[in-house]
C-alpha positions as CSV (number, residue, x, y, z in Angstrom):
1,M,122.1,-3.3,95.3
2,T,121.6,-0.6,97.9
3,E,124.8,1.4,98.7
4,H,125.5,3.0,102.1
5,R,127.5,5.9,103.5
6,A,128.4,7.0,107.0
7,S,128.3,10.4,108.6
8,F,130.3,11.1,111.7
9,D,132.3,13.6,113.8
10,A,136.0,12.7,114.3
11,A,139.0,13.7,116.3
12,I,142.5,12.7,115.2
13,T,145.8,13.0,116.9
14,F,149.0,12.6,115.0
15,G,152.2,10.8,116.1
16,N,154.4,13.7,115.2
17,G,152.2,16.2,116.9
18,G,149.0,18.1,116.1
19,D,145.4,17.1,115.8
20,L,142.4,17.4,113.5
21,T,138.7,17.7,114.2
22,V,135.8,17.3,111.7
23,H,132.0,17.4,112.0
24,G,129.5,15.7,109.8
25,F,132.2,14.1,107.6
26,R,130.9,11.4,105.1
27,V,132.5,8.4,103.5
28,D,131.3,5.4,101.4
29,V,131.0,2.2,103.4
30,P,130.5,-1.4,102.3
31,G,127.3,-2.0,104.2
32,P,125.0,-1.0,107.0
33,D,126.8,-3.1,109.6
34,V,130.2,-1.6,109.2
35,G,132.1,-1.0,112.4
36,H,133.7,2.2,113.8
37,G,137.2,0.8,113.2
38,E,136.6,0.4,109.5
39,I,134.9,3.8,109.2
40,A,137.9,5.4,110.9
41,A,140.2,3.6,108.5
42,L,138.2,4.8,105.5
43,F,138.3,8.3,106.9
44,V,142.0,8.3,107.2
45,A,142.5,6.7,103.7
46,S,140.1,9.2,102.1
47,L,142.2,12.1,103.2
48,G,145.5,10.4,102.7
49,L,146.6,11.2,106.3
50,L,150.0,10.0,107.5
51,M,151.3,9.2,111.0
52,T,147.9,9.1,112.7
53,D,148.0,8.1,116.3
54,K,144.4,7.9,117.4
55,V,141.0,8.3,115.7
56,E,137.9,8.8,117.8
57,L,134.5,8.8,116.2
58,A,131.2,10.2,117.6
59,N,127.6,10.7,116.3
60,V,128.1,7.9,113.7
61,E,125.1,7.4,111.4
62,I,124.8,4.8,108.6
63,F,122.3,5.5,105.8
64,A,121.4,4.4,102.3
65,E,122.9,6.6,99.7
66,Q,124.8,6.2,96.4
67,H,128.5,6.0,96.7
68,K,130.5,9.2,95.8
69,G,133.9,7.4,95.3
70,T,135.6,7.7,98.7
71,R,139.3,7.1,98.2
72,G,140.1,3.6,99.4
73,G,136.4,2.9,99.7
74,P,134.2,0.1,98.3
75,S,133.7,1.9,95.0
76,D,137.2,3.1,94.5
77,R,138.4,1.0,91.5
78,Q,141.7,1.4,89.7
79,A,141.0,2.4,86.1
80,G,141.8,-0.4,83.7
81,P,140.3,-2.4,80.9
82,A,136.8,-3.5,81.7
83,R,136.7,-7.2,82.3
84,A,134.6,-9.4,80.0
85,G,131.1,-9.8,81.4
86,G,130.7,-6.2,82.6
87,R,127.3,-5.1,81.3
88,F,126.6,-2.1,79.1
89,V,124.5,0.9,80.2
90,E,122.8,3.3,77.9
91,L,123.6,6.9,78.7
92,G,121.8,8.7,75.9
93,H,118.3,9.9,75.3
94,V,116.2,8.3,72.6
95,I,115.6,10.7,69.7
96,R,111.9,11.1,68.7
97,A,110.1,13.3,66.3
98,G,109.0,16.5,68.0
99,M,111.2,16.1,71.1
100,V,112.5,19.2,72.8
101,T,116.2,19.1,73.8
102,Y,117.2,22.7,74.3
103,P,114.3,25.3,74.5
104,G,114.2,27.5,71.4
105,L,115.9,25.0,69.1
106,P,113.8,23.2,66.4
107,A,112.6,19.7,67.2
108,P,113.7,16.8,65.0
109,E,111.5,15.8,62.1
110,I,111.3,12.1,61.0
111,D,109.4,11.2,57.8
112,A,109.7,8.9,54.8
113,H,111.7,9.5,51.7
114,L,110.5,6.2,50.3
115,T,107.7,4.3,52.0
116,R,107.5,0.5,52.1
117,E,104.3,0.7,50.1
118,S,105.9,2.8,47.3
119,S,109.0,0.6,47.3
120,R,107.0,-2.5,46.3
121,E,106.9,-1.1,42.7
122,L,110.7,-1.1,42.6
123,Y,111.5,-4.6,43.8
124,A,110.5,-8.2,43.2
125,P,107.2,-9.4,44.7
126,G,107.5,-9.7,48.5
127,T,110.5,-7.4,48.7
128,E,110.1,-3.9,50.2
129,F,112.3,-1.3,52.0
130,A,111.8,1.9,53.8
131,I,114.2,4.9,53.3
132,D,113.6,7.4,56.0
133,R,114.6,11.0,56.3
134,L,115.7,12.8,59.5
135,T,116.0,16.6,59.8
136,L,117.6,17.9,63.0
137,V,120.0,20.4,64.4
138,G,123.2,18.9,65.8
139,N,122.1,19.9,69.3
140,T,119.5,17.2,69.6
141,G,119.2,14.5,72.3
142,T,122.6,13.5,73.8
143,Y,125.3,15.1,71.6
144,L,129.0,15.7,71.4
145,D,130.6,19.1,70.8
146,A,133.8,19.2,68.8
147,P,136.2,22.2,69.0
148,Y,134.7,23.4,65.7
149,H,131.4,24.1,67.5
150,R,133.2,27.0,69.3
151,Y,136.1,27.8,67.0
152,G,136.0,28.1,63.3
153,G,139.6,26.8,63.0
154,G,139.0,24.0,65.5
155,A,138.8,20.2,64.8
156,D,135.5,19.2,63.3
157,L,133.6,16.0,63.9
158,A,135.5,14.2,61.1
159,S,138.7,15.1,62.9
160,I,137.9,13.7,66.4
161,P,140.1,10.6,66.8
162,L,138.5,7.4,68.2
163,E,140.9,7.5,71.1
164,A,139.2,10.6,72.3
165,T,135.7,9.1,72.6
166,V,135.9,5.3,72.8
167,D,136.5,3.1,75.9
168,L,137.7,5.9,78.1
169,P,138.0,5.2,81.9
170,A,135.2,7.1,83.5
171,V,135.2,9.2,86.7
172,V,131.7,10.1,87.9
173,V,131.3,13.3,89.9
174,R,128.1,13.1,91.9
175,V,126.6,16.4,92.8
176,T,122.9,15.3,93.0
177,D,122.6,16.5,96.6
178,D,124.7,19.7,96.2
179,H,122.5,22.8,96.6
180,R,125.2,24.8,94.7
181,D,124.6,25.0,90.9
182,G,128.2,25.6,90.0
183,I,130.5,22.6,89.9
184,G,133.9,24.0,90.8
185,V,137.4,22.9,91.8
186,G,136.2,21.8,95.2
187,A,134.2,19.0,93.7
188,L,137.0,18.0,91.4
189,A,140.3,18.5,93.2
190,G,140.5,15.1,94.8
191,L,140.0,13.2,91.6
192,D,142.4,11.6,89.2
193,V,141.0,12.9,85.9
194,H,144.1,12.6,83.6
195,G,143.1,10.7,80.4
196,K,139.6,10.1,81.7
197,A,136.0,10.9,80.8
198,V,134.8,13.1,83.6
199,L,131.0,12.7,83.9
200,L,129.1,15.2,86.0
201,H,126.1,13.5,87.5
202,T,123.6,16.2,88.5
203,G,120.4,14.3,88.3
204,G,119.0,17.0,85.9
205,D,118.2,14.3,83.3
206,A,115.1,13.4,85.4
207,R,113.5,16.6,84.1
208,F,114.7,16.3,80.4
209,G,111.9,17.3,78.0
210,T,110.0,19.3,80.6
211,P,110.1,23.1,81.4
212,G,111.8,22.2,84.7
213,Y,114.9,21.0,82.8
214,A,116.0,24.6,82.3
215,E,115.3,25.7,85.9
216,D,118.4,26.1,88.1
217,P,120.5,23.5,86.4
218,H,124.0,22.5,87.5
219,F,126.9,23.6,85.4
220,L,130.7,23.5,85.3
221,T,132.3,26.7,86.5
222,R,135.1,28.6,84.7
223,D,137.6,27.5,87.4
224,G,136.3,23.9,87.3
225,A,136.8,23.8,83.5
226,A,140.3,25.3,83.8
227,H,141.1,22.6,86.5
228,L,140.1,19.8,84.2
229,V,142.1,21.3,81.3
230,D,145.2,21.6,83.5
231,R,144.8,18.0,84.8
232,G,144.5,16.5,81.4
233,A,140.9,15.3,81.3
234,A,140.1,13.5,78.0
235,L,136.4,14.3,77.7
236,V,133.8,16.0,79.9
237,G,130.1,15.2,80.0
238,I,127.1,16.3,82.0
239,D,123.4,15.2,82.4
240,A,122.1,18.8,82.4
241,I,120.9,21.3,79.8
242,N,124.3,22.9,79.3
243,I,127.8,22.4,80.6
244,D,127.9,26.2,81.0
245,D,125.8,28.5,83.1
246,V,123.3,29.5,80.4
247,A,123.2,33.0,81.9
248,D,126.9,33.4,81.1
249,L,127.1,34.4,77.5
250,E,130.8,34.0,77.4
251,R,130.3,30.2,77.8
252,P,133.6,29.7,79.7
253,A,133.4,25.9,80.0
254,H,132.9,25.4,76.3
255,T,135.6,28.0,75.6
256,L,138.3,26.4,77.7
257,L,137.5,22.7,77.2
258,L,137.1,23.0,73.4
259,A,140.2,25.2,73.0
260,A,142.1,22.4,74.7
261,G,140.7,19.8,72.3
262,I,138.5,18.2,75.0
263,P,135.2,17.0,73.6
264,V,132.0,17.9,75.5
265,V,129.0,15.6,75.8
266,E,125.8,17.2,77.0
267,H,122.3,15.9,78.0
268,L,123.6,12.5,79.2
269,T,121.2,10.3,81.2
270,G,121.5,7.3,83.5
271,L,124.7,8.3,85.2
272,G,123.3,7.0,88.5
273,H,123.9,3.5,87.2
274,L,127.6,4.0,87.0
275,P,130.1,3.5,89.9
276,P,132.3,6.5,90.8
277,T,135.2,4.8,89.0
278,G,135.8,1.6,87.1
279,A,133.4,2.0,84.2
280,R,134.5,2.6,80.6
281,F,132.7,5.4,78.6
282,T,132.1,5.7,74.8
283,A,130.3,8.4,72.8
284,V,131.2,8.3,69.1
285,P,130.1,11.0,66.7
286,L,129.5,10.7,63.0
287,R,132.4,11.8,60.8
288,I,131.0,15.0,59.2
289,E,133.2,17.7,57.8
290,K,132.7,21.3,58.8
291,F,130.3,20.3,61.5
292,G,130.7,20.8,65.2
293,T,127.9,19.0,67.1
294,I,126.0,15.8,66.5
295,P,123.9,13.3,68.5
296,V,125.9,10.3,69.8
297,R,125.1,6.9,71.2
298,A,126.6,7.3,74.6
299,F,127.1,4.2,76.8
300,A,129.3,2.7,79.4
301,R,130.6,-0.7,80.2
302,L,130.5,-1.5,83.9
303,P,133.3,-3.3,85.7
304,E,132.5,-7.0,86.3
């Protein structure tokens, strides 16, 4: 279903004095035929304004665009258990032999330890099995970073509790049309992230596996990571090549998030299928001791 947003200029006067003027403000709207009164109400609700006296709109334009999660808008859902019937959405890349995830890291190798043909000598007539062998680095496909990835004394994959990666309420932060690469506090400050999986939707996954994937990717800034730590995010994911600016060798987002015990999921895909709020996110790693990163099957369940 096509979603819509509205752009407008607005002038507000307040009952207790003062006024506010904005230009080119945008909100999610329920459809292309929404009236000025409903747009004004969404504007006021989105900013949490009190004691408004009069709202005047001008230069109103309605256009097709994916919802960003306007507070009080059509995609603003209270986080709660997904109702039965909400469909599942895959959010991870398929792992294939020879695929490139991160330039410079080896591609996975898939071959046979025991072929079906060879197994026929070991079993009864008509019975055969294949035992396959997979060789890969942990940073392959869509993967989860545990604190051990950054810190030798941090929790490894075997220590990540299910509560940290399963059925988490998701908050999707859409920056697909933001020309700034760094995702900072300004993009996060209005969101309730406590106990939630914060999924950064950059649109970078469209270039996964191509040289363009590494060109000017979005990333989480140091201040943005600190904000998510302070606000109690449960998990942070991104559909880009790295949650950090790859030019910053201090890797501040990894450093701050993993120090706080917040798992990181990189190279997600399909985040455009999720609403801004209301979905439930899961990305469970294998339980491997003394290991910090491993591919996951990341998925979400949509609200009914």
